[in-house]
N, C-alpha and C positions, 0 to 999 in steps of 0.2 A: 503493500499499499504507498509504503514513502515512498517509493521509485518511483510507481504511476501520479504520488503527488508533486515529485520533481520533473517527471517529465510533463506534467500538467503546465502546470506555470513555469518551468524554464522551455520547450519547445513549444507551446501555443503562441506564448508571447513574443517568442521569435519570430517564429510561421506572420503573428498580427504585425508586427512591427516593419516585416521587409516582404511583404505582397509577390514586389517582381521576381523571386528570387524562389519561393515557392512555388509560382504560375512558371517558370521556366523547367523548376523539375517535371511535374505537373504536365506538361507540355511535348516534354523530350520525350518521355515513358509512355504516354496515351500515341503520340504518331510512332513510337517503333513500334508498340501492343496491336497498332491498328494496320501496321503494314502485316508484320506476322500472322494476326487473325486474318486479313482478308485472302494472302496469300493459301494459309493453311482450308478456309473455307472453300475455297476453290478449288484445291485439291483434291479435298474431299466430295463436292462435289463432283467434277468430271468422271470420277469410280462411282458415286452413286448414282448421275445420271445415266450411268453406261447399263449399270446394274435394272433400272426401271426398266430402263426402256426395252431390254431383255427378257426382264418378268412382265412385261405386258403379254407377249404373247407366252411364251414359256411357262411361267407361270407358278405353278405348285410342282414342276417337274424336280426328279430330284436325280436327274438321268438328261444327256442328251449325246447326242450323236449326228457331229457336226464334220463337214466337208472341208479339208484344209486347202483345197487347191480346185474346183473346181467340182458344181454341184454332180449326184451322184442318182444311180438307176432306183427310182422306188421301189425293185426290187428287194431290196433291203430291207423296208419294212417290214417286208412279210418275213424276213430270216426274224428280225425282233418278235413280232408279235407271239412268235410260235414257244418264245423262251417263260416257260411258268410263272416265274418270278416279276414278269413284267405284265403290269398290271394295268397299265395304258399308255400305248405309243400313238403319237400324233403326226404328220408329217407336214413341214413345214419347207414355203419357198419364199425367198428374198430377195427384191431387185430393187435398184435406187434410179429413180426417174426423174428429169426436172418437168418441172411443172411451164407449159407454156404458156405465155400472156403476164406470167411472175418473173421477169426478172431474179436470178440467181436462186430461186425458191425449187424444193425437191422434194419430194413423198419419198419414204423409203417403206415399198412397200411388202408387207408382210402376206400370202398366201396360208390359209391355215383351215385345215378340215373343222368345219365348225359342226359333224356329226359326234366325230370324235374326243374333240378337247375340252369338253365341256367341262372334266374334272380337274383341269388343270388350269383354266381359264384366268387372267388376271382381268378382263376387263366383259363390259356389257354394249352390246348397241343400242343407244337413246336416239330413237324420232318422235318422240312424243307419241306409241301407241304401245300396244300391249308387246312384251320383250319374247314373245315367243313366236305371236303373231312376226316380228321385228326379222328372226332370224328365219322363218319361212318365205318373206316378204326377199326378203336379203338373198337370199339363194335361189328363188326364185329370176333374179336379174341380172345376167350376166356381164354384166356391167356396173354392176352394185359396188360402191365403194365404201368405206367405214373415215373416216378420218379425224385428226384429232379437233377438237373443240376448238382450242387455244388458235390451234392455226388458220382455222374458219373465219375466226373473227377476230384475225389480224388483218389478212386478207378481204375479208368481204365476201368469204365464200356462205352459202346457206344450202340449208336441206333442198336436196331436188335439183341444186346447180349442176350443170355438166363442167365437167375442168377435162383439161386437156393434156396426156402427158406426151413427153417426147419420148420416145424408145431407139433401140437402133437399130429397130425393123418400120419406124414411122409413128405419126402422131394415133396415140390411141385415146378415144371417148372413153368416161367414165363419169357414174352420176354419182354426186355425193348422197347415199341413202341413208346414213346415219352415221353420227357422229359417238368420237370412242367415251364411256364413259370410266373412267381408272374406277379397280378397286385398290387401296388405301397400300399396298406391295409397288404399284407401278406410279404413285405420284412422283410425279417430277420427270419420268419421262421423256423422250426427245419429243417435241409437237410435228414433226414430220414421220412420225410413222403413222400408219396408215394399214386397215384389214382389206381382204376381201376373199373371194374362197379361192383355194386352191387352184383349182382345176378350172379356173378361170384367168387364174394368177398364169399357168402354166403354156393357158390360150394366147393369152395380151403378148406375152417371152419369148413366147416361139420357144420354150422350154420341156414338151413334151416328155412325160414317166420323171422327170427331174423332179429331187430334192434338194435343199441346202442345207437341211437341219431335219433333226427326228427329237423330238419331246418328250422323255417316258417317268411314267411315274411305276416305283420298285415297289413292290409289296412291304420285304422287308428293309429296313433302315439299317438295320445291321451288317448284311450282308452285301450292302451296295458296291462295293470297292471291288466285293470278288468278283460279283455281278459282271461289274465295269471291264476288270482284267479279261474275264471269260469272253464277253463280247469283242471286245480288238481283238481276239486272236482269230476268234470265227469268220467276222468283217475284213474286208479289205482294206487294207494298209494305208488306202485313200480317204480314209474318215476315222477322226478321231473321237472316241469312247470318252466322255468329264464329265465329273461334276459339276454344278452351279461352283463349289467353292473353289476347285480347281480352275474356271475360266474365270472369276474374279482375280484370284491370283497371277493368273497369269497377262491379264489386264493391269494388274499394281508392276508387276514385272516392266511392260512393256511401257507404261509413264512412269516407272520408278525414277529415273535421272531427270526428265523434264522434272518433276514436280520437286527434285530435291535441290534443282538447283533453283528454281524459284525459293524455296523455302532458304536456302543459302543467301541471297538476293536478300532477301524482305528483313532480314539479322542485321542488316549491314546498319539499316539509320537507328535500331537500339542499342549498337554496338557503337557509334557515335557518339549518341547518348547518352551513353556511359560518362565516357572522356567529361562528358560536361557537370551531369552531376558528382562525379568526384572533385570534379573542381568546386562543384558550389560546395559540398558539404565541407569540403578543405577551408575555405572561404570562410563560412560559418565557424568552423572550430576557430581562426583565428582571430575574428571577430568576438568571439565569447571566452577568450583565452583567461578573464579575469574572472567569469562564472566559473568556469572548468576548475579554477583555482582556488575557491572559494569554496565551491562544492568538496574539492579534497580535502582543505581544509577543516570541513565542517564532519567528515568521516565517509563521506563516499568513497569508494572502492572503483580502481581502473576497472574492474568491470561492468559497474553500474554506468563508467560515461558511458561505454562503449554501446552497451545496452539499448543505455539511453540515445545516440549517434544513431544504432542503427532503426531504432523503435522511430523515431523522425525518419527516416528514409521509409522506412517500411508505407508508411503511414502516406508518405507522399505517391509509392509507387503501384498504394493500393486504389487510390482515387486517379492518380494516370488510367490504370489496367481498367477501373469500373467508365473510364472514361472511351479507351481505347477501344475497348472490344464492342461496343457500337458504332462506333466512328468504322471501325474494320470492316461489321457487318457493310456498311454504309458503301465501301470503298470496294467491297468485295462485286456488289451490284453492279458496280462501275465500268470492273475491270473485265468484266464475267467473259463479255463480248469478244475479247481480243485474244483471250486463253482457249475459249473455246474454238477460235478460227483456228489457231494456230495445232490443236489437240486434232480438230475435222482431216486436217490438210495432210499433217505428218503421221498420225498414229492410228485413230479410230472414227467411224463413222462412228459417233455420241456429240449433240447441239447441246451444251449443256444450256437450259433453260430456267433451273430452278435452285434457288442456293440451300444446300440440306445442313443443316444446322448441328453439330453432333458437341455435346459435354465434354468431351475430350477433346475439339480444338481450342474451347476454352479453358478446359484444367490447363492443359499445356499453354495456354499464351499466359494465365496469372503466373503460372509459372516459373516461363523464361523470364517476363517482366521484375517477377519478386527475384529472381538470381541476378537478371541485371544490376538492379538498385541494389542487392549485398554485394556482388563483388564494387562494385563502385564507389560503396559506401565503408567499408571495410578496412579498409587501409590509414584513412585521415580515422577513421571512430581510434585504432588502435595507440593512430600516432597521437591522436590526442589523450587517449589514454595513459600515455606510457610519462609527461609532460610533468616532475617533481613541481609541487605549486609555487615555490622560491624564484624558479624559472617563469612558468605560467604566468604571474604580474610581470614581467617584463615587457613590454608590446613586440619588440622587436624576434622572441622568442623563435616562435613555430615558421616563419619568414624563414630567419637565419637557418634551421635548419633541413626547409625546403632548398635553401640556397648550394647544403652541400652536397652541388651536384660532383662525382667524381667515378669510383672504382661500382657504384651500386649500380649506374645508369650504365656504366660501357659495362661490363658483365652482363647486364638485361640484355644491352642490342650482342653481343656474343652469343647467348644463351638460344638468346629467339635465332639466329640466322642460325645454329647450329640446328636447334628443334624443327626449324623448315625446312633443312635439309634431308634431315633423320622423317620425317614424316612425307616427302615426297618419296624420296628411298624406297619407302615401305609401302606406300600404296601402288610402288608398280610389282616388286620385289612380291611382295605377298597376296596381289592382287585384290587390296581394300580401298577401292575409288574412295572412298570417303573419308578417307587422313590426305589423303587433299586437300579439303577444305582447311585441315589443320597447317599446312603445310600459307596457306593463303592466312590465313589468323597469324602464324609465330610472324611474317613478314610484314605483314602489318605494326605487329607490337614492336617488330627491330626498331623503326623509325618511329613509333611513339616516344620508347626508350632515351632513341638519340635526340627527339627535340630540346632537352634541356643540354644535353653538352653544347649541342648548334646552339643554341639562346646565349646560353654562359659567354661561349667561342666569343661571339657578334658583340658582347657585350665589352668584353676584356677587350678586342682587336679595336674597335668602336673610340675614333678619340675627334668627334665634333667640334669644330670652332666656335659655331654657334650659336650662340646662346637660349634661345629656342629649342637647338638637336640635342643640346649635351639635357635639358630637363627632362625631353621625351625619351633619353635614351635613358636618366634617372631612374621614372616612372616605372619605365620597363625593366629596368633592371630590378627598381624593389617590389615590383607584382609577380615576379618570376615562378614564384609558389601559384598563382591567378594563369599567366600567360602560357605556362608550358602548354598545361591542359586545354586552354583553348587552342594554341597549334596544333597540338594534338587531335582534336577533334576534328580541325577543317584541314590535316593534310590527310587523314582518316579520307575525309567525303570524297575530297579533291581524288587524290589516290585510287580512289573506286570507283569514280568516272573517269578518270584519262584510262585505267585498266581496261575496265568494260571497253570504254571505246574504240581501243586500241585493239582488243581480239576479235571484235563484231567486224571491226575493216580490216585485221587480216584476213580472219574468217570469209569476207563478201570477197575480196582480192583474188583468195585462193579458190570460191569456189566461183569466181570469174577466169580463171585461169582453165580449170578442170574443164570448165561448161566451153570452152574454145576448143581445146585440144580433144574433150572426148564427144562433144556432142557437136555432129558435123552436120548432119543432114541439112537436104535445103527446107524442107518440112513436112510439119509432124501433125497425125490426125488421131484423135482419139474424143469420146464420148464428152459430153458437155457437161453429162453426170458426175465424168470422173477427176472433171478442175473443182468443182461444186465439193464435192464430201468422198476425195480421195479414189484408190485404183477399187472399182466396185465392178462396172461392167465390160462384156465383151463387144468388139466393132461384128456385126452381121456378116457371113458373108459375102452379101448382096455388094456390100460397101466394100470388102476386098477386093472384089473381081473390078468389079471398075475403076477402080481405081491400080490394078494391073494393068488394068487394059490401054490404060491411058501410054500413047507413044512418048511422048516426051518426059518420063521418067525412065529412069537407064537401071535402079536396083531399090528393093521394099524389103526394109528391116523391122521383123516382126515382133515384137515386143511383148511377153505375159508375165505376171507376176502374182506368187500367190505366198502368204506365208506357212510357217512350218514351225517344229520341234526344232533342236540339235542338245544333245546333253539339256534337257530338262528348258532349255534357252530359249523365248523364241526368236526366228531367223527366217529372213527373207529369200523366198528362190523367186531368181529370176531367167528368162531367157531370152536373147537374141540369136539369131541370123548368125554362127561365128566364120562362113565363107562372106558374106558380104561385109561384116565387121575387118577381116582381116584385110578388106580392098580402102573399106572406109571408114572405118574408127580409131579410133590411136588412143586408149586407155593408158595410163600412165603408172606400167607395172613396175613392180619393185626389183625386178630382173627380169632379164631376156626381152627380144625384141616382140614387139604387139601382133607384125603378121605372122610371123613364123607361130608365135603361140596357137593365135587363133587358127593359123591352117591345121597345124599338128594333135589340136583339141575339136576337131570337128565330128562328128556325130559320134563318140566314143564317150569314155566315162572319166576322161579329163577334165576338169572342173576349174573355175576360176571362183578367190572369195579376196572381199575385201578389207582393209586394213582392219576394221575394228573386230572382225569374227577370230582373225587371224591373233590380234595381239588379245584379247580375253580371253581366251584358248590355247593359244603357245604352239599354232600353227604354222607351219610352215610347207616350202614348197617341197614335193615327193610325199608329203604327208597320204595319208587314206583314211576315209573319215565314211561313217555308215549313216547315209540318209532314209527315210521313211517314202517308198514310193509306191506307183499304183502298183506295182508287181512284189513290194516285200522292202525288208530291209537292203539295200544295194550298196556294195564300196565303189566310193569314189576316188580319185587320185586328184590332188589339188598340183594345180599344174601352172599356178602362177597365180600373187595377189598383188592387188589394185586400187590405189587412190579411187574412195570414192565417197560421196558427203550425205549421200538420199536417206539414211538410215543407220542408227549409231548398235543395234540389235545384232545386227551380222549382214550379212550379204554372199548367196553363192548365184554365181551369174554360170550358167549351163546351155550349149547348144540348142535348139531348138528344135535336130532331130532328137539331139536327148531327151527332150522333154515328150515328147508322142513316145517314144520308145519307152521309155517308163512309167511316164505320168498319162499318157492315151491323151494328151490334151493338144487339141486343133484349132486353138483361138489364141485370138489376140487382143490385149485392151486398149494399145497403140501403134502404129504405123511410124516408121522414119524413110521418110520420102527422099532418093540422092536424083537430082536431076539431072539428064544430061547437059542442059544448058542453064546455070543456076541465075543467070541473068535475066530468066524465064520468068523465075520464082510467084511474084505477086499476079502474073496472068496467071500461072495453073492453080493458084491458091482460088483466085475470084473463079475459075472455072469449075473445080472442085467443089467447091461450098453450093456453087449452082446444081450441082450434080446432083451432089450428097443430102442435099436438103430434102429431093423426091427419096431418099431411100432411106433415111434415120434421121433419126441426133446423134449430130458431127459437127465439129470445129476443128476448121484446117489455121495451125499456126505456121508463119514463119520462123524460121531462126532466131529473129529477133524478137521476135512476140512471143516465143520460149521461154526468154531470157528476163524477159520483163516482167513473165509470170513467173519465175522461178524466185526473182530479185521481191518481190512482191509479197511474197509469202514468206522469204526469208525477212524484208523488214518486219513484216506482222509480229512474226515470231519474237523477234527481237523489242517489239512495239513498249511492253510493258515496264524495258529495263528502263525506259526516259523517266516514267514515275519515279522509279525507286533512287534515281540520281539526283533528281529536283527535290528529293524526303530529303538524303543526305545535306544536299547542300543547305536547304533550309533550316533544318536543327540546328547547322552550324554556325549561321547566322544566327538563329536566334540566342545562342550561345555569348556569342560577339555580343549582342545585343543586351540581351539581361546582365552578363558581366562587367560590361559601362555601366550600366545603372547603379550596380554594386559599389565598381570602383568610384561612382559618384557621392556617392554615402559616404564612402571608409575615406575619402580624401575631402572634403568639404572644409574642413579646416585649415588644411593646407594650402589650398587652393583660397580660402578667404584671407592668410597672411598675403600671401605671394599679389593678392587684388590690392592689400592695402598698401604693401611696398609699394607701389606702381603697374604692374601688369594688367592690361586692356583683359579687355572682355574677348576679343578677337584671338591674343595672347593665350585665352584659356581652354579658348573653342581648338584653335590652332592644335595646342600640345594633347588633348584627348584625341582629334580627329588621326594626329599622327604617332601617336601610340598602336590605335588600333588599326594603321596602316602597315606600321613598323609587323604587327602579328599577322598579318593577311600577306606582307612579303615575303616575310620567315615561312609561313606555311605553307605559299606557294610555288617557294623555292622547293622544300622538299617532298612537297603534294607531287611532284612531276615525277622525283628519284624514286619515291615511292611507287607515283602508278605506274612506271614502267618494271619497277620490281615485281609488282603485284601481277601483272599486265604474261611476266615471266611465266610467274605459279599458274593464272589463267589460262594461258595457249598451250602450253609443253607439259606443266602437271595437270590438273584438273582438267581440261579439253581429253589430255589423249588417256588420262585414265579410265572416265567415265567413258568417252566416245570413241577415241582409239584414231581420230582421225588426225594427220598431218599437214598441221597448218603454217602457212609460210608468213612470214613476218611483214603487217606494214605499217607505216605510224600515219593515223591522221595529224598532220602539222598546223593543218587552220585551227583546228580544236585545242589540242596542246599547246598554241597560240594566245588564241583568244583567252583560253580557261583560265590561268594564271591572273591576266586583268580583272575577269569578272567577277574571280574569288577578291581581289584587293577592293573592284567598287561594292561588294557584297560587305568588307567590312566598314569600308567608310560610310556608306548609308548605313548602319546599322549602329555608329559612334554619332550620328547625327541629333536624334534627338537628348541622347546622354552630356554629351558636348554642350549644347543647348541649355538645357537646364541646370550645369554647374558653373557653366559661365553666367544666370543669370541670378544665381543664388546668393541672399541679402547678406553679406561679408558680417555684418554687427551680429546678428544673429549666429551666424558660425561659429565667428571668433567665442561667443560665449556660451558651446556645445559644453566644456569640461568647465 
């Protein structure tokens, strides 16, 4: 109770008398927590939205049979139904098509068997009449479709309206018979989902007797895994038997690297805020040194002082967290479209339409916020508890201790650099990618430890002649206990901005060079749906024949891709025509001549893998790996390793003939066209646009247009980093602003003395701005160096550890040139109000303070 009374009287009085300091800490914690909560909610919502979309049709099914590469024959359904343990088995066909007259909108059409899926269904058809009659009416109309009510409302589509789907075989007209009424398990599913009778879906998509999934209900839950293994052994290897848990785990692995990197970026602003919290707590300790000394004289022990200081910080942290959590939810609603577009383009077809709130995410946010506050305030609290009362009554004691920069800070720099190197080494050596973030953390910490040494060196070396410059340097020197932390926060924010900018510029530069070398066709043809929702559709044979018969085209390379598994990890398997690639393509291989490699691998069991797969599993040229094919498990020889930036999971590239031979797939997702006369590209494109319009839904891209589209997706993927950069700089600017307000209070008597002996208002104003500018200059200098160091870690450690890509360095000199000036301007602008207030203070009043 005594400690509580001390805390209430001692701490709350300080909060009330220094509201700006209080708001500074609350603001920093709230902003950091808001970023963290927003990213966590988006990551969680991405997975939950996917699960909700699958659950809409899979519903209560506890076992699934899915196509890994190409829709399988529906005869498999009869084999599954023969199993006595299978209570329900219902077929599903899923296809994606663009909505005509609604640019950029698509439907993920799911064909279901309404006669067999009732026990597992997770939706109802709602059209204002009895639901049983609804199903009968629905089945009578071969063009009936049920769409998500949310999509209907957004696009102005009503019941009874006719919608037009653009498919590879042409326009299909469907009647909106019903809206989907979700049950609780499917709330938040993708609004683009639509359902229709499976027989009608097979007809309109020209896929007779084909299925993409079979959803099963197994009688005995305890034997589910054994049943899954038994089915997998009996069914063709081109299909996969999985539980919903395995499906979710697979998606979690697929999104793992993307989500972890977002989380790491979201922690940057919290990390920057820790510097400011440390600084303000230390300033509070310095300002209340006499009070702390008095408490010690009255019998309060060191532990009680530590508890009181930590209690203050934790209270501020709880208030900041309470503000940051709802702010994070609001922020997530603004960021969701950016992340959703990236996920759809790069990973899986699942548009995030709903923010899923998980208590775990909030508990994690509270824990991270309190941890940041606790760590940031622990050391100044311990410093306060160790001061003997006799010394604490001295005005300069704590400031002098903080001035004693030397061996401790030097060892801090050396130890941080050593740990950064060790974390980098073991992230590769032990294949522990998460350790690479430790390398980034200790790289930043090394510069944080370096900043006191640099500040002290500048103070010792500077010998200004002008009186105003001497005063600026004197004030800066006597406030090193505060300024070094402000420099640390600012250089951290600046380093983050510069390093991310370098990494993105290098990545963009590398991808640009890779595209020029590898993607060399004159024209590219694919379906519109593939550009909006990822690779899901194949071209019709009519479209391929039309293109192949054009005598202006010298050669056609047919591309097909599908997802598979290798050593329980997701990979992508792609095929091209190796004979065409030998003449036209120029992939960058680790060793060997591309033309010879393609020629020798044509039609054989020789395959190529990308760097990501090579580094992830330690594979090299000459190794033999086993892949699941339509004919079972087949051995393939790794004939080369090539540079690739299309996926971080791992990519296997095989010849078209090999794809047909082992997977029995003879269709294409896209075509690369090489013209006899490349100068005719625009003319051929216009002609193909008109001809293909008559047979289906296709888009013809020139090489330049494809590159533009690729970089649009690239920029969209990294757009969220812009917000995180701004947030970090905002936190730093707030730190400068509020710390200078504290400076105004600390130096009011000193400034009053200066004013009384002749110093002008403009001189005081210049003095404050000059000190702030000096902080900005030092932070800019160290921040640029730290930014380059951190960029090395991001580009060559984190990137290679997580994605396995080789990126060529490219420096964005324009950003690096203007950013230090921007930081200097931020520092000066943040000091304007404190400088104005200090220059306008009443001299007589301030002289009477003591």
